[in-house]
C-alpha positions in Angstrom: 4.2 -29.6 -5.5 4.9 -27.5 -8.5 2.8 -24.7 -7.1 4.7 -24.7 -3.8 8.0 -24.8 -5.7 7.0 -21.8 -7.8 5.8 -19.8 -4.8 9.0 -20.6 -2.9 11.1 -19.7 -6.0 9.3 -16.3 -6.3 9.7 -15.4 -2.6 13.4 -16.5 -2.6 14.1 -14.3 -5.6 12.4 -11.3 -4.0 14.3 -11.8 -0.8 17.6 -11.8 -2.8 16.5 -8.8 -4.9 15.0 -6.8 -2.0 16.8 -7.8 1.2 16.3 -4.4 2.8 12.5 -4.8 2.7 12.7 -8.1 4.5 15.0 -6.7 7.3 12.9 -3.5 7.7 9.8 -5.6 7.7 11.1 -7.7 10.6 12.1 -4.5 12.4 8.6 -3.1 12.0 6.9 -6.3 13.2 9.1 -6.4 16.3 8.6 -2.7 17.1 4.8 -2.9 16.6 4.6 -6.0 18.8 6.5 -4.4 21.6 4.4 -1.3 21.4 1.2 -3.3 21.8 2.0 -5.7 24.6 4.9 -4.2 26.5 4.6 -1.4 29.1 7.3 0.9 27.7 8.6 4.1 29.1 7.7 7.2 27.1 11.2 7.5 25.7 11.2 3.8 24.6 7.7 4.2 23.1 8.8 7.3 21.2 11.9 5.4 19.8 9.9 2.4 18.8 7.2 4.5 17.1 9.8 6.4 15.1 11.5 3.1 14.1 8.1 1.8 13.0 7.3 4.8 10.9 10.8 5.0 9.3 10.9 1.2 8.7 7.4 1.3 7.0 8.6 4.2 4.9 11.8 2.4 4.2 10.2 -0.7 2.8 8.6 1.3 0.0 11.9 3.3 -0.5 14.0 0.1 -0.7 11.7 -1.3 -3.5 11.9 2.0 -5.3 15.7 2.2 -5.1 16.1 -1.4 -6.2 13.9 -1.0 -9.2 15.8 2.2 -10.1 19.1 0.4 -9.9 17.9 -2.5 -12.0 16.5 -0.2 -14.7 19.8 1.8 -14.7 21.8 -1.4 -14.9 19.7 -2.7 -17.8 19.9 0.6 -19.7 23.6 1.2 -19.2 24.5 -2.5 -19.3 26.6 -2.3 -16.2 28.9 -5.2 -15.4 28.9 -4.6 -11.6 25.1 -4.7 -11.2 25.0 -7.1 -8.2 27.5 -5.0 -6.3 25.5 -1.9 -7.1 22.3 -3.6 -5.8 23.9 -4.7 -2.5 25.4 -1.3 -1.8 22.1 0.5 -2.6 20.2 -1.8 -0.2 22.7 -1.2 2.5 22.5 2.5 2.1 18.7 2.4 2.2 18.8 0.6 5.6 21.3 3.2 7.0 19.3 6.1 5.6 16.0 4.8 7.2 17.5 4.0 10.6 19.4 7.3 11.0 18.2 10.5 9.2 14.6 9.4 8.5 14.2 8.0 12.0 15.2 11.5 13.3 12.6 13.1 11.0 9.8 10.8 12.2 10.9 11.1 15.9 8.3 13.7 16.5 4.6 13.5 16.3 4.3 16.9 14.5 2.2 17.7 11.5 5.4 18.1 9.5 6.5 14.5 10.2 3.1 13.1 9.1 3.1 15.3 6.0 6.6 14.0 5.2 5.6 10.4 5.8 2.4 10.5 3.7 3.8 12.9 1.0 7.1 11.1 0.3 5.5 7.7 0.8 2.8 8.5 -1.8 5.5 9.8 -4.2 7.5 6.7 -3.8 4.5 4.4 -4.4 3.9 6.4 -7.7 7.5 6.0 -8.5 7.3 2.2 -8.0 4.3 2.0 -10.2 6.1 4.0 -12.9 9.1 1.7 -12.8 6.9 -1.4 -13.0 5.6 -0.2 -16.3 9.0 -1.3 -17.8 8.4 -4.8 -16.4 4.7 -5.4 -17.1 3.8 -2.7 -19.6 1.2 -0.1 -19.0 -1.8 -2.2 -20.0 -1.1 -5.1 -17.6 0.2 -3.0 -14.7 -3.1 -2.7 -12.8 -3.9 -6.4 -13.1 -0.5 -7.5 -12.1 -0.7 -5.4 -8.9 -4.2 -6.6 -8.1 -3.2 -10.2 -8.6 -0.1 -9.7 -6.4 -2.3 -8.1 -3.7 -4.8 -11.0 -3.8 -2.0 -13.6 -3.5 -0.2 -11.7 -0.7 -3.5 -11.1 1.2 -4.6 -14.7 1.0 -1.3 -16.2 1.9 -0.6 -13.9 4.8 -4.2 -14.3 6.1 -3.8 -18.1 6.0 -0.5 -17.9 7.9 -1.9 -15.5 10.6 -5.1 -17.5 11.1 -3.2 -20.9 11.1 -0.6 -19.7 13.6 -3.3 -18.1 15.8 -5.3 -21.3 15.9 -2.2 -23.4 16.7 -1.3 -20.9 19.5 -4.8 -21.1 20.9 -4.7 -24.9 20.8 -1.4 -24.9 22.7 -2.6 -22.5 25.3 -6.1 -24.0 25.8 -5.3 -27.8 25.5 -1.7 -28.2 26.6 -1.1 -25.2 28.9 -4.7 -25.2 30.0 -5.0 -21.4 30.0 -8.6 -20.2 29.4 -7.8 -16.5 28.8 -7.5 -15.3 25.2 -5.5 -12.1 25.8 -2.1 -13.5 25.1 0.6 -11.2 23.8 1.5 -13.7 21.1 -1.4 -12.9 18.9 -0.5 -9.3 18.0 3.0 -10.5 17.2 1.6 -13.1 14.9 -0.5 -10.7 12.9 2.1 -8.0 12.7 4.7 -10.5 11.5 2.2 -11.9 9.0 1.7 -8.4 7.6 5.1 -6.8 7.7 7.1 -9.9 6.8 4.9 -12.4 4.8 2.3 -10.2 3.2 4.8 -7.6 2.0 7.3 -10.2 0.8 4.6 -12.1 -1.1 3.4 -8.9 -2.6 6.9 -7.8 -3.7 7.6 -11.3 -5.0 4.7 -11.4 -7.4 4.4 -7.8 -8.6 8.2 -7.6 -9.4 8.5 -10.8 -11.3 9.0 -10.6 -15.1 6.7 -13.4 -16.2 4.1 -12.7 -18.8 0.7 -12.1 -17.2 -2.5 -13.1 -18.9 -5.8 -11.4 -17.9 -8.6 -13.8 -17.1 -11.8 -13.3 -19.0 -13.8 -13.0 -15.8 -12.0 -9.8 -15.1 -13.7 -7.9 -17.9 -17.1 -9.2 -16.7 -16.4 -8.0 -13.1 -15.0 -4.6 -14.3 -17.7 -3.7 -16.8 -20.9 -5.4 -15.4 -20.3 -5.0 -11.7 -17.7 -2.4 -10.6 -18.3 0.2 -13.2 -22.1 0.4 -12.7 -21.5 0.7 -9.0 -19.1 3.5 -9.6 -21.6 5.3 -11.8 -24.3 4.9 -9.0 -21.9 6.4 -6.5 -21.3 9.4 -8.6 -25.0 9.8 -9.1 -25.5 9.8 -5.3 -22.7 12.3 -4.7 -24.2 14.7 -7.3 -27.6 14.3 -5.8 -26.1 15.3 -2.4 -24.4 18.3 -4.0 -27.7 19.5 -5.5 -29.5 18.9 -2.2 -26.8 21.0 -0.4 -27.2 23.8 -3.0 -31.0 23.8 -2.5 -30.5 24.0 1.3 -27.6 26.6 0.9 -25.2 24.5 2.9 -21.6 23.3 2.1 -21.4 19.7 1.1 -19.2 17.5 3.3 -18.2 14.3 1.4 -14.4 14.2 1.6 -14.1 10.4 2.2 -16.6 9.5 -0.5 -14.9 11.7 -3.1 -11.5 10.3 -2.1 -12.9 6.8 -2.6 -14.4 7.7 -6.0 -11.1 9.3 -7.0 -9.2 6.1 -6.0 -11.7 4.0 -8.0 -11.3 6.3 -11.0 -7.5 6.0 -11.0 -7.9 2.2 -10.7 -10.2 2.2 -13.7 -7.9 4.4 -15.6 -5.2 1.8 -15.5 -7.5 -1.2 -15.6 -9.4 -0.3 -18.8 -6.3 0.1 -21.0 -6.2 -3.6 -22.2 -9.9 -3.3 -23.4 -11.2 -1.3 -26.3 -14.9 -0.7 -26.4 -17.5 2.1 -26.2 -17.4 2.1 -22.4 -13.6 2.6 -22.2 -13.7 5.2 -25.0 -16.4 7.2 -23.1 -14.6 6.8 -19.8 -11.2 8.1 -21.1 -12.9 11.0 -22.9 -15.4 12.2 -20.3 -14.7 10.3 -17.0 -12.5 13.1 -15.6 -15.1 15.7 -16.4 -17.7 14.0 -14.2 -15.3 13.6 -11.3 -13.5 17.0 -11.4 -16.4 19.1 -10.0 -16.6 16.7 -7.0 -12.9 17.0 -6.4 -13.1 20.8 -6.6 -15.8 20.9 -4.0 -13.7 18.6 -1.8 -10.7 20.9 -2.1 -12.8 24.0 -1.2 -14.2 22.1 1.8 -10.7 21.0 2.8 -9.3 24.5 2.6 -12.1 25.9 4.7 -11.5 23.2 7.4 -7.8 23.9 7.5 -8.3 27.6 7.7 -10.7 27.2 10.6 -9.1 24.3 12.6 -5.6 23.8 11.2 -3.9 20.5 10.2 -4.6 17.2 11.9 -3.3 13.7 11.1 -6.7 12.7 9.7 -6.8 15.8 7.4 -3.3 15.2 6.2 -4.2 11.6 5.3 -7.4 12.9 3.6 -5.2 15.4 1.6 -3.2 12.6 0.1 
């Protein structure tokens, strides 16, 4: 019972601190569900798509604004902090539903660049502000722990509700088809409402986080060797391409290696050994040539074929 009370307390605190993220999450789940199972007109579909994009962007923006306001209130010791929080969250909702919805109302390359670019910048801003809560050494592990809790809880909710719905349709209503419109709504709600709220609840709490000993074993004896093997394969492919006088095409693999490198950069900080010392000294040197080749390849593709949604996503 204490576990359930603690989970409920964390979620309730996050809802009070980040009400805009909950409201925008509900809006996104509704829009996504209608887009999937309702035959909308082109204008309605365009409106729902713009609301979905602006709402998804607004969830990250609301967290960033709230953390900024809390940091400002703690530094300046403001007496009207709660009023400032409420006003900022209300402004975030209005900003997302009016000007940002108009920006995302089109399916142009500019809209996607704005969505990915500003969204990525906001995520980095949230991570920077979380350093003041968890500290630089524990930041990566706190986020990973929150992601695991949110993913497990939301997956259980989605699967449980889907099975219950299936039982009602199959046993009580005696319907044998499995293409009900309820299932997409269940999974969208599970993601936009429950998963996001659980994630926010755990990564934004100010409790002291202790790194389990198994984490170091997983990082240094499983994940890091796999990362080194991936780099070896990528360099082997580069040398093969040089021998055949062809341009290497490995954008997604290099992007994945870069993401892993960034994760290791933050994850290794609590540990001090020869592996981490070597990684912080020379890790970027091994990755930089691959990133440079990726950028050359990317520029060539853009010059030849122009921007597409997939290439914009690959850019970020």
